C-alpha positions as CSV (number, residue, x, y, z in Angstrom):
1,X,0.0,0.0,0.0
2,X,2.8,2.4,0.9
3,X,4.6,1.7,-2.3
4,X,1.6,2.3,-4.5
5,X,0.8,5.6,-2.6
6,X,4.3,6.8,-3.3
7,X,4.2,5.7,-6.9
8,X,0.9,7.4,-7.4
9,X,2.2,10.6,-5.9
10,X,5.2,10.8,-8.2
11,X,3.3,9.7,-11.4
12,X,0.7,12.4,-11.3
13,X,0.8,14.6,-14.3
14,X,0.1,17.8,-12.4
15,X,3.5,17.4,-10.7
16,X,5.2,18.1,-14.1
17,X,4.1,21.7,-14.0
18,X,5.0,22.3,-10.4
19,X,8.3,24.0,-9.4
20,X,10.8,22.1,-7.4
21,X,10.1,23.9,-4.1
22,X,6.4,22.9,-4.4
23,X,7.3,19.3,-5.2
24,X,9.7,19.2,-2.2
25,X,7.0,20.6,0.1
26,X,4.5,18.0,-1.1
27,X,7.1,15.3,-0.5
28,X,7.7,16.6,3.0
29,X,4.0,16.7,3.8
30,X,3.6,13.1,2.6
31,X,6.5,12.0,4.7
32,X,5.0,13.7,7.7
33,X,1.7,11.9,7.1
34,X,3.5,8.5,6.7
35,X,5.4,9.1,9.9
36,X,2.2,10.0,11.8
37,X,0.5,6.8,10.4
38,X,3.5,4.8,11.5
39,X,3.4,6.2,15.0
40,X,-0.4,5.6,15.2
41,X,0.0,2.0,14.1
42,X,2.8,1.4,16.6
43,X,0.6,2.7,19.4
44,X,-2.3,0.5,18.2
45,X,-0.1,-2.5,18.0
46,X,1.1,-1.9,21.6
47,X,-2.5,-1.6,22.8
48,X,-3.4,-4.9,21.1
49,X,-0.4,-6.6,22.6
50,X,-1.6,-5.6,26.1
51,X,-5.0,-7.3,25.6
């Protein structure tokens, strides 16, 4: 799932017209989202292990 999300992100045609700063900002935002998802999943796993 993560791989397909990243692939989809980079393949979008509208990215071709964006400048490099905008592309970098989008990459950083996506990375932040992925890091948050990772943290949330770790917390959820820990809760499940305690049950």
